[in-house]
Structures are given as structure tokens and as C-alpha cells.
N, C-alpha and C positions, 0 to 999 in steps of 0.2 A: 878272439871272440867265445867257445865256452868258458875257460877261467871267466869270464864276467857273469854269462849267466848261472853259472854252477853256485857262485858270489852271492848273484839276486835270490837264487831257490834255497841259499844258505842262509841266508838274510832273514826272508820268506819265513820263513819255519822258526827258526829261534824268537823271533819275534811275536808268531802267532803263539809259540810257549807261551811267550813272558806275557801276554797278553789277557794271560789269564782264558785260556782256550779247555775247559776241561775233558769236554766229551769228544771221541775218536769223531764224531759227525762233523761237529764245530773241525776240528783238525784236517778235516778230509774239504769241508768247505775253503780255509784258508788257503790251503795245497793249491786245489780248484784254481782259487781267485790267482793265486801268485802264477800260475802255469799259463793262463790267459795273458795278463800281463807282459809275460815275457811273447807268450806266440802275437800282442798284438804291437810290442817292440820290434822284432824281427821282423814283418810286414812292411 
């Protein structure tokens, strides 16, 4: 399960970088959304 979550987090982080997120605020929002998605899927 930890491996799956790690893979999802890394994938979301990579996608946020590739999507042209040029500001730290935008990157933070993308990472936060990824964390929320993981929380929803684990509930």
C-alpha cells in the first residue's frame, strides 16, 4: 500500500511539473490536491 501511495505522489508531482506550474504557490496547490486525492481514496 505504501508503494502505491508513493507511486501516486511521485506521479502527481511529475505531472504538476510537466503541466507548466511555474510558481511555488501553484506547485503547492497541485501537491495539496494530490494529497487530498490520496486521503479520499484511503477512506
